[in-house]
C-alpha positions, -999 to +999 in steps of 0.1 A: +214-537+147+243-519+167+258-533+198+243-506+219+210-512+205+212-551+211+224-544+244+194-520+254+171-546+236+186-575+258+183-551+292+144-547+280+140-584+274+155-590+306+133-563+326+102-581+309+112-618+320+118-607+355+114-571+363+119-555+397+088-550+417+076-520+442+046-521+462+033-485+468+015-477+497-012-449+498+010-426+519+038-429+491+015-428+461-004-394+474+029-377+482+038-379+446+005-355+444-001-337+473+026-316+496+021-338+529+058-341+534+092-355+520+090-383+492+102-415+503+137-419+489+133-445+465+097-433+451+107-410+421+131-437+408+104-468+413+077-445+397+101-439+367+109-474+363+074-484+363+060-460+340+092-468+316+083-507+318+113-516+338+095-524+369+062-534+384+041-511+405+022-531+427-009-519+450-038-539+468-069-530+447-082-508+479-055-484+478-071-466+447-101-462+470-082-449+500-063-423+474-101-413+466-110-410+500-080-390+510-084-364+480-120-359+491-109-351+525-085-325+511-117-310+493-135-310+523-109-292+541-108-269+513-072-278+505-082-289+469-110-279+448-132-305+435-118-302+401-084-307+414-093-336+432-111-350+400-080-343+380-054-356+406-075-390+408-075-394+371-038-389+369-035-418+395-057-439+375-032-434+344-004-447+363+007-481+355-001-497+386-011-533+389-036-538+414-041-573+433-075-582+448-082-583+483-094-619+482-057-628+473-042-609+501-068-614+530-052-642+549-016-632+547-027-596+556-046-611+588-014-630+596+009-603+592-015-580+611-017-601+639+022-608+640+033-572+636+003-552+653-009-536+622-042-529+605-050-555+582-049-530+554-017-518+562-006-551+566-019-559+528+007-541+515+033-562+534+015-593+521+015-581+486+054-574+490+061-605+503+040-625+477+061-609+447+094-606+464+089-569+461+100-537+480+076-517+499+077-480+495+058-460+522+059-428+540+041-444+571+067-447+601+049-477+614+046-498+582+082-489+572+094-503+607+075-534+601+086-537+563+122-535+576+117-564+601+106-582+570+133-575+548+110-560+523+118-521+529+128-502+496+159-480+504+172-453+485+198-471+467+177-486+437+195-503+409 
């Protein structure tokens, strides 16, 4: 094995032992597929790292249902065809997203929601980020402000 191969192998093993983790909220995840505004600065790199296995991409399990709901609204507004909607959802389901059940997040999400004047749903993304010492990637300004106050907002300078 060459020195560069050993280094790459060591980096891969290190990433598997303690990979970086990112929580993707619905607004960020859908920006990857819908032209609804600019991408959050760290989204592309986080997605690349998650797809290569170098980082975890975490979501509350209800995020996928919210994505489906937003896609359906796009169909109802005639911004997407039903076939496009189905294809986008199929693509989302192929991403290496690691869902966490609501039962694991409900108590912490309620506490964060009360403390930060957020919906429990939005606070579930924060609870997940805090639980895994992860960075939250969002396109939602209110949620970004809350995440920044807790020190878990992703920035553009991912290592």
